[in-house]
C-alpha angles and dihedrals in degrees: 000000000000125000125218103160098043122070129181091298110030125283115329140170147116113317115259091014126095122313095013096063129122089244093055092044089054091051092046090051092049092046092049089048091052091046096050101033110090118183129358101278118112098232098106120117137192126186119210125197130174143185125238103278117129091232089060090083092056095046093044091055093045093049090048091053092050094046096047090047088065095044103266120141109226125214112195115209100179119211109358134141118271092248089055088062091052091049096045093046088064096035094052093043091239124169092223140006126210129196119195106208144111090211110212095000123111121276094261090066128070139176146194121226124187128211125193124228089273090061094248124120115265122268122250088253094055092048090050091052091050088051090054090052090050090055093050134063107285113217112224124220121261113266093258091052100052110129130244131231131210140166120253103212098188100047093111091046092053090053092046091054092047093048091055091056089064090064114086111279115256094012125117139192095232112154095020119119107206130186110206119191111197096183090234083282145116098311096049091119105021099055098050090044093054094048094045093048090052090055105261125140098242127208105189123208129178093022100127106083117182100175094264108054103066109135089357104145091327139077133049093319089056103035091158088082092059092041090054091050092049091055095043094051098036090237124177094226143354129221117202115190129185128237097282096029098238090116132057141184119196120218119201126220091271093055095256115147122230117198130209093277093062092044091050091048090054094048094043091053094046094045092047090052090050093047091244101113104102117218093005090264144107119213117218138150133262087264095067116110122264087232089066091054091050091048092054093046090054088055092049091251131125134234113215111197126208138177116285114281131077090240089066091048090053092047091055091046093052094043093053104029097249118151104196130058144122149137137284087242090070106269102139112186118197108173091191085071111016143019095225139019110309117190095186097049091045087053090052090053089053092048089049088056089052094050095042096048101033087224125136124252090249091059093048097048093055099075096137142002108256120227107240107271132183128193126185129176125217118196118216138178113277110252094033126101114205090174090067092062116106092225091058093045090051093050092050090050091051091051093050092049091051095050098038108156095347094075146341143243125220122185121179143152118248113250093215107036137031091262134125111213115212113195131170138169126205138154090230108068094197091055089045092056093047093050095048095042091050093053093043091052091050092049093047091051092049091047095049 
């Protein structure tokens, strides 16, 4: 069954444009309600969380209308991180969880992500079936079976308490000065609360959402803001989350940024030493640096690569019993603790490493020497396909022949935006620039 609405991370687009309209959100809610509601009894629940975008109000109300029209009872969490929705879906015995967020995208975008009753994101097959229901006539519930909706005032508090349980029992963050950048997004209250309650001196950044400033010059896509604050305040470490807090970048005391690859390397090594790394492997995507793979091999561990998207990382982890995975972009998935990437809990694992070892952040974020890597994005008109042009194919073939075994080229379309991502790795940085720039120029010409 093909999917047109759903991308690699739910349904996403510009607010008030297809498919992010109130009408489509209502149909998606009704379709999800029809998909998950089995039988006629009114015991079915759905939890809905959102980030801080202005359009979240519109989509929340539309989804609620669609869900209740098919007999689902809706529990509204308000602004909470995406992993909180996964956690609370299971904790509250809901049939489905929904997060309204476009993650790291600008405020004018939004998205809708679905979680099954186990707290994990839906499979491709389930999303395709929901799409087929959207396209058909959706049968409403009988009047006596229409669902109810109510606010859950302590949803954030439940997640805060759970997040603290993932930090080593009896340990505290006393003496640590921590900058936490919440991207004016979903974790703007939860993340500072957790760190403060564990004893850290907290310097909050990006905690004044106004509906329009999510990810605007702050957060994991703009870690320079957190790095600047770390240097200005003399902090020991910085934590930079994205808009829905399922990603994180760590900033050391010198203001240097560590991506998801370095964080995963640290955790994989620690967990292997403690006998906690299941299957002796880390799951990451094709985007992760070759240096990470070499680091793991030296430790006698494996790197299992997947397609880009944390959902594919999780699928591989679940299929093979692995408990650690993630993406270079900062999704860190620890299935011992969470069903999806969790930037806050990953940060707590990093802080635990600092407190256990007595080592500085700069020591812990330098797990391996990255192979020089370059990534450039080329925007194209939706509906076009520059990668199908012979000129682009020829340029990619020339690049691959030039690099051979000394590097690699990876070209892919974004699953959430009309972008073509051009990435390459090579030991020789001059060659790397030439290869990437050549492919980018060919793609831009084909996209013109």
